[in-house]
N, C-alpha and C positions, 0 to 999 in steps of 0.2 A: 571681701565675701558680702554679698548683697544680705538683705532682707531674708529671712528665712520664712516660706511661705505658711502658713497656717492654712492644713486642710481638714475638710467638714465636708460631711453629707448628712442628705434627710432621710435617706430610707434604709430601712432594715436590712438585714442578709436575708431574711426569708423570702424576699421580694425578686433576689436574683437569683434564688435557688426554686422558686415558683415559675420563673420564666423559663430556668434553663431544662423544668420537669414538663412543662406543658410543651417544649421542642423537641424533647428525646426523640419522638418517633420522627419527627422530621432529619433530624440530626442522622438517623440510622439510615433515612432513606436517601438522602445525599450521598454517602458514604456508598451505599450500595449500588445506586442507579449512574454516580457521577463518581468515579475511581480515580479519574485523570489519566491520562497517557501511559499506556503499561512500561513502557520503559526499554521496549523491543526496536531491534532494527525493524524500518520499514522498508523492502524495498523497492528501487523508484520507477519498476515496471512488471510485468506481467506476459509474457510469454506463450500464446495458446498452439497447439502442435495436436491434430489429428489423433486419435487413439489408433490406427492403422497405419499412421508414417512415422510414430515415435519411435526409436531406437536409441541403444545405448552410444552411439555416434551424434545424437541429435545437436547436444549443447555445442561441442567443438565444432561441429559442422556449419552452425549459426556465425560462432565468432570468424572461422575461417571465410566465409562467403561475407563477411561484412568487412573483414581485412581486405578482401578481394575488392570488394566496392571501392574503399577508399584508394587502393592503389590505383584501380580504374579510373574513377573519377574525381578526384582530388588528392591527388599523391605527397602532397606534403603540407607543412602547416599553413603558409601562406596562402595558397590555392584552397582549403577546406577554410580556413578564415572569411578569405575572401566572397564562396560561396554563402556562407549563412550570417555575413557583416558581425564577426568575432571582432572584438575590440583588436589593434595588432599587440598592446603587450600582453594581451591573453593568450595570441593564437598558437605561440609554443607550448605552454604549459597546457593548452586544454589539449591540442593535438596528440602532445606525447600521453598524455593521460589516458585518453582515449584509447589508443592506439595499444596501452596499456591493459586495458581492462578489458579489452577484445581477446587479448592472450589470457590473461588468467583468468579470467570471470566473467565472459561475455551475456551469460543469461543468469539474473536477480532470484526468477523466480518464474519455475516453469510450471504451466497446466497441461493436463495430458486429458483432451477434449473429448467428452464422448456427448456432448451434446450438439449444437448446430453446423460445427466443425466434423462432426463423424458422421451425424446424421442417424435414418433410421435403418438398422440392419438386421439380418436373422440372428436370433438370440445365441444362436451355438457359436456365431462369428463375434459377436459380443462379448460372450462370457468368457471366450479365448484370447480377444484382444483387452479385455478387464484383467485378467490372470496371468497376462505377460506386462500389460503396464506394471503390476503390483512387483515382479522378479526383476523389470528393469529397473527400476524405483528403489529396492532395494538392493541389487550390486552397485548401482550407483553410489549412494551414500556410504556401501560398505570399502569401495574402492577409489574413494576420492575424486570424481569423478561429477557429484551431483551440482546441480546450483545450490543456493542456499536454502532456498523452499522450493520444494515441488508437491504436485497431488493433482488431484482429476478434478475435472467438472461433470459432475454427472447429468441426466437428465432430470427434469424438473418434476415438481410436485403436482401438476396436472393431470388429469383422468388417464389422457390417453397415452401415455408414458409413463407414470408414479411406478409402477410395479419394476419395469423396465432400469429404473434409475435408482430404486433400492435394491435390485438384486445386481447391478454392477459396485454400486458401493459396496456392498457384503463382499462380494469376488475379491475386489481391491484390499480391501482394507484385511480382508483374513489373509490372503498371498502375504500381505507385507507383515503380519502376526507369527504366519509360518515360518515367512522368510528369516526371523530372529526381532520381530517387534515392529512398534511404529516410529520411525525418525521422527527426529526432533523438529525438523523442518517442515512436516507434514500440513499441506493446506487444504482443503477441501472448498467448491465452491459450489453453490446451491444458485442454478438460472432461474429466471422470470418467476420470480417469489412475487405475487399480486397478492395477496392476502396472508395475514401475521398467522393465520391457523397452521399453512404451510409450513411457516418457519415453525410452529408447534412440532406439525408431523414429522419434519426432521430431527429436531432433536429428539423426539422420542425413537425413532430411528438409531441415532447414537448412542441414547441410554442402553438400549436393546444390545446394541455389540457391545457397550462397555460389559455390561454385565455378563453377555455371554461370556467374555475373556478375562474378567475377573479386575478388568481398568480401573484405575479411579475414575470416580464419578467426575465427568469436566473434561476430560483427556482430548475429545476429539471438540475442536472447533472448527469453524468453518465461516466463510466470507455468502457473503448475500448479494445478487446482483440486481440490480434494480434498474427494469428493462419495460416495464406496464405504466401508464399513467396514473394506474390505479395503485402503484406501493408508493408513491407520490399524495397523493389527493384521494382518500378513501371515497365511497358513496356519500357517507355521512360528515364529509366536509375534514375530517381530519388528515391529520399526516400518517399514513398509515405506516411510511417508513421509521417512524419512531416507536409503533406498536411492534415491527418487527424486530427492533432491538429488543425491545423487552420480550418478547415471545420468546428470542431464542434464549433467554435464561443464560445469561453469562458467555455463552457460548460464540456469539458474533465476534469475529475479526476486524472484519471488515464490511463495507458497503461500495460495490462496483456498478460505476452507469456502465449500462450496453446501449451506448450510440444509436445503434442503426435501427435495432428493436424500438428503442423508447424513442426515436425519432418516426420511425414508419408509426406507431401508436399512435402520435400525436396526431398522424397528418402530414408531416415535413416532406415535401418533395425528394426523390433521392438524390438530385441536383446538388440540396441544400442541405443535406444530414452529416452535420460537422460536429464535432465538440465545440464550437465558438456558437452557434444558432443560439437565439436567443430560450427554446425551449429546453435546451441542455443546459444553457446559466441556471433558468429556473430550477431544475432539477436537481442541479447539483448542490445548489444553494441551501437547499430542504434537506438532502441529504446532509451536508454538514453540518446542519444547525441540529436535526436530530441526532448526529453524532457526539457532539461536541461532548466534552466532559466523561463520556460513558467509556473510553476506552477502544472504542470501534474506528478505525481509520479508514478515509474515505480516498477511493480511488477515480482518477478520470477514466474515458474509455480510449477509445483508439480513431486512427484516421484510416481507410480503405484504398487510398492513394499511394500506390506502389513505386519504390524508388528503384524502376526498371527500363529498360531500354536505352536510346544512345542517352550521351553523357547532358546534353541542356535538360532534357527531360527528368533524368535523377535529378539534375539539381532542385528542378522545381519543385521537386516531391521532399527532396531534404528539406528548403525553406518552409514548406508547409509544416512538415512534423516538428519540424526545430521552432518555429511560429507558435504551434498549437502547444507544444512542452512547454515553453518559455511561459506561455499566458497561462496555462494551469498552475504552473510554479509559483507564480504572481498571485493566486489566486487560493494558495494552501493545498492544492491539489498535487501532494509529490509523491504520486504514483499512477501511473495509466498503462494502457495496453499495448504493445506493439507485436503485429501483425505478420513483418517479416524482416528476414536477417538485414536488408537493406536499412531498414528504420536503426538498428541498434547504434550504429555513430552517432546521428544525430540524437539519440536521445540522450545519450551520454556528453555528447557535445554540449544539447541545453542545459542538462542538470551542473554538469561541471563549470560552466560558465556561469551559471545562477550561483553558484557558491562559492567560486574563487572572484568575481567582482564585488562580492560584499562582505569577501572576508577580514580586511584590515577594517573597516568600519564598525563591522559587526564584536571583531573581539577588542577595538577601542574602546567600544562603550561599554561593554560587558567587563574590561578590565578596570575601567573608571567607576562604575556601578558600585566594583566590590571594593574598591578602595574609599569610596565614597569619596570622589576628586570633584565630582559635579563635571562641567563642559557646557558643551552647547545643547544637549540635548538630555533632559531632566528624564530617565528612566525608574521604573517603578518595578516591583518585585515580578507581577508579570510580563515583564517586555526582558527583564533578565530572565525569566524561564523561558521566552521565544528566541532570545539572544544563544542561550547555550543551545534548545534544540536543533538549531540552525546549523550548526557549529559540527555538533553531533551526527546529523543528517549528514553534512557535507562529507566528514572523516567516515562512516560507517559505507559509504559508496565508491571512496576513491577520489573522491574532487579536493578534499584536503589532506593531511598528513596530521597525525596526533602531534606531532614534535612541532610543527610551526604553529600550530595554534597553541599549545603550550607556552612557544616563545612570545605566543604575541600577545598574552592575556595574562601568562601566569600561574595557569591552574590547570592541573591535572586532570585525567578522565573522568577519574573517580568526581572531582569537583564539578566538571560539568555535567555529570550523571544526577549527582546532588540538585544543583539547580535546577535541571531541566523538567524532574520528575520525582516528587518523593517515591514512585514506586521502583525506580532504577535502585534504591538503595547503595548507588555506589558501584554498583556492578555493571560492566561492559553488554551491550546491546544483547540479546538471544532472539531463539526464533518467535516469530509471530504465536 
């Protein structure tokens, strides 16, 4: 035993108490504004289907069309990998998992669109379409054919369409309540939010609906679509998107980048409107920083280049979509939009390759951190949190299996949940 050190202090305990008292309000503010990740599953994509074309068979139809595209344009693992540049050792595992996903759960998040994809219609027509959407969504959750997350995108809060958007939201939500209640996977999307006050107005609408049906306050959350330059940089020079999160009063679940509306807003020529344009990168970076720590997720947008036509044309579209998706994942945008069934194979191929190629390294680093074994990388608690989140996202989407992650890390799902987010509390992921 070495010499025992003498521990001495100079400050009275009252100093620490005074400092803590002075920071009590800040402590409460940090806990309120930055609660961290909600510990729920985030879908890897959102599919938008116009309100007049959505049917009870839409989700299965998208999966079948995606499988047909694979059979026609890349019928085996080797050919699919060659088109996309997937490493040989991952070709079969990724291809097999993509096909299994398309058969089992082709769509993770579906939005029935009453905005741009639907357009202006006579009121009576949109009324019936909104009521029909509610019935079909309720039936899908009842019979097990629903996507994990489903909902609508209503028209925005701008004056010309505000009343229509409010009415469609009311009809849809009322229909769900009359059919048995709000499903756990319900998601609402507010488009073209330009001012925080528009977000506040939508909160008031949801509060009024909750009160009318005796629902708990805050039961209804929503995503905010960022589609205008004013939502990134307000007239006073502040980041309006951060103020929108605050205006949502805890109801915001996501920020979704609108590729084409935003690009047009800042004057990008149509030929260059894409998710990797510098204007898009700037907007998404501001969204990412504004949302960090708040529990609000950020979603990338979409590509409008569809994988249709002859095989060489499909392959070009697939390579573009795969590349954009991989680029987004590397930038921590774990969700995006898919506009066509032909995008599903490359969405899942990109996501699955991303998680499978990093599985062994992430698992080894996390296992070493837990065992305090050291190694060639010195990881900190924040990195352990990120490593757990990476593995959990891979499990949730089907890229990884719980058993193989446990075998590599020695950790259970509950262990990973606890590392990834205090809010998970050891529970499996649930609705956004």
